[in-house]
C-alpha positions as CSV (number, residue, x, y, z in Angstrom):
1,X,122.9,127.0,105.5
2,X,125.5,129.4,107.0
3,X,124.2,133.2,107.2
4,X,126.3,135.8,109.0
5,X,123.8,138.5,110.6
6,X,124.3,141.1,113.0
7,X,121.7,140.3,116.0
8,X,121.4,142.3,119.4
9,X,122.7,140.0,121.6
10,X,120.2,141.3,124.5
11,X,117.7,139.9,122.3
12,X,119.3,136.5,121.7
13,X,119.6,135.9,125.1
14,X,116.1,136.8,125.8
15,X,115.1,134.5,123.1
16,X,117.3,131.7,124.5
17,X,115.3,132.1,128.0
18,X,112.0,132.3,126.5
19,X,112.2,129.2,124.1
20,X,114.7,127.4,126.6
21,X,117.3,126.9,123.8
22,X,120.9,125.7,124.7
23,X,122.2,127.4,122.0
24,X,122.0,130.6,119.8
25,X,121.7,128.3,116.7
26,X,119.1,126.6,118.4
27,X,117.2,129.4,119.7
28,X,117.1,131.0,116.4
29,X,116.0,127.9,114.6
30,X,113.1,127.8,117.3
31,X,112.1,131.4,116.4
32,X,112.3,130.9,112.7
33,X,109.9,127.7,113.0
34,X,107.3,129.1,115.3
35,X,105.8,131.5,112.8
36,X,105.7,128.9,110.1
37,X,103.9,126.6,112.7
38,X,101.4,129.2,113.4
39,X,100.9,129.8,109.8
40,X,100.0,126.2,108.7
41,X,98.0,125.7,111.9
42,X,95.7,128.9,110.7
43,X,95.5,127.2,107.1
44,X,94.2,124.1,108.8
45,X,91.6,126.3,111.2
46,X,90.4,127.9,107.5
47,X,89.6,124.1,106.2
48,X,87.3,123.6,109.1
49,X,83.9,122.7,108.0
50,X,85.1,122.5,104.1
51,X,86.1,119.0,103.9
52,X,83.9,116.1,104.5
53,X,85.5,112.5,105.3
54,X,82.7,110.1,104.1
55,X,84.9,106.9,104.7
56,X,83.3,104.8,107.3
57,X,86.0,104.6,110.1
58,X,84.7,101.7,111.6
59,X,85.0,99.7,108.5
60,X,88.4,101.1,108.1
61,X,89.5,100.3,111.6
62,X,88.0,96.8,111.3
63,X,89.8,95.9,107.9
64,X,92.8,97.5,109.3
65,X,92.6,95.1,112.6
66,X,91.9,91.8,110.4
67,X,95.1,92.7,108.5
68,X,97.1,93.3,111.7
69,X,95.8,90.0,112.9
70,X,96.7,88.4,109.3
71,X,100.4,89.8,109.4
72,X,100.7,88.7,113.3
73,X,99.9,85.1,112.2
74,X,102.1,84.7,109.3
75,X,104.8,86.1,111.6
76,X,104.1,83.5,113.9
77,X,104.3,80.7,111.2
78,X,100.6,80.0,111.0
79,X,98.3,81.0,108.1
């Protein structure tokens, strides 16, 4: 989306230096994305201790390995 804004050139140059962005657009995108990323991390941290995963990861892993081996056998022409 195109948007016209008046931005302080010094701030944009400093933002580009801090973020390592090669263009003004990239710097602005990074500056916008960062607070969104932080907010999502905060929301994930807030879930800590509130979600219980009861799946047996070892059984799930064994089933996945078995399915993977079967796919590899089929790919090689053996059943």
